[in-house]
N, C-alpha and C positions, 0 to 999 in steps of 0.2 A: 461401406466404402462408397465414396462419392467420386465422380469424375470431374477433373478440372482441366483447364487448358494449359499446356506447357507455355511458359513465358518466352521461350526461344522460338519453337517451331509452330506453336498454336494448335497442335494435335491434342486429343484427349488422352489423359493419363490418370491413374489412380491418385487420390490425394495423399495416400500413404507411401507412394513411390519416392525413393530418395533421388532418383534421376529418371529422366525421360527415356522410355524404351525406344523412341524413334530417333532422337538426335543426341542423347547422352547428357543433356543439360541437367546440372545438379540443382535440385529444389532446395533453396536455402531459407525457406520459411516454414513455420509451424503455426497451428491455430491455437490461440489462447483458450484454455479450458473454461475460463470465466465468461468472456464476452464473445468468443468465437471468431475474432478478427485475426488476420494474418500478421505475424510479427517475425522478425529474424530469429532463426534457431539459436543464435548466440546471445539473445537477450536474456537478462536476469529478471526483468520486470516488463509486463505489457504496458506500452506507453499509451494505450487506449483507456484501460480501466485501472491500472496500477497493481494488478494481480502479480504476485511473485511467480516467476517461471523457473522451476528447478527440474532437472532431469531425474534426480533421485527423489522418489515419492516419500520415502521415510524421512529424508532431510526436509522436504517441503512441509510435512506434517509437524515436525519439530519446530521448524521456522515459524509456521503459523501459530503454534502454541506459545512460542516465545513472544511473538508480536501481540497476541491476545493478553498475555500476562503483563507485558509492558503497558498496554493500553489500560488495563484494569488498575495497575499501580498508579498510572498518571491520573486516572479518574479519582482514585482514593485521595491522592495528594491534593487534587483540585478541590474536592469537597471539604477536606480538612482546612485548606487555605481559605475557603469561603466561610466556613462555620467559625473558625478561630480568627478570622480576619487577619491573616498574617502571611509571612513569607513562605509558608508551606506550599503555597500555590506555585512558586517558582519551579521546584522539581516537576510538578505536574505539567506545567507548561512546556518544559524542556522535553520530558518524555513523550508528551502528546505530539509535539512537533517532529520528534524522531520517528514515531509511528506513521504520521501523516506524510513524511517524505517517501516512505515505502508504499503506503496505501492511502492515497488522498481521500478515499471515500469511507474510511473506517469510522463508523458512527460514534463509538465510545471515545475515540481519540478526539474527534471533532467536539464532542460535548465537554471533554476534559479541558480542551484549549479554551473554550468559551467561559467555562466556570472559573478557570484559573485567572483569566483576564479580569473577570468581574471581581474576584477575590482580591486581586492586586489593586484594582481601582478603589475598592472600598477601604482596603488597608491604607492606601495613600491618602484618601480623604480623611479618614479618622486620624491619621498621623498629623496631617496639616491642621486639622481643627484642634487637636490636642496641644500643639506647640504654639498656637496663636494666642 
């Protein structure tokens, strides 16, 4: 337990307290478990690091598993699009972007996006060369 200053009266209170014992001010922030910065307790995502904030831990684990599965699928489509030089990179790019909207720092989704773009560029170049 750490002591923090109440935003209203400035006296020290527990960081776990829902309201100040001195003035009754309600603490409307929580600390992000990923980066430790304060965010609104009504937030769904930490705006500092992109970590999903869920009150239900089981739901949070399921959500993270779904996000990881989506990133892996995006990566697979990106590689297939690059190797087969084709439009298979498009679903990879779409899925990678949807993961990056939730967690901008997800490494597999970042790589999938880059590989998808390279695959699409190569596919476009080969298409242009072929029809010329």
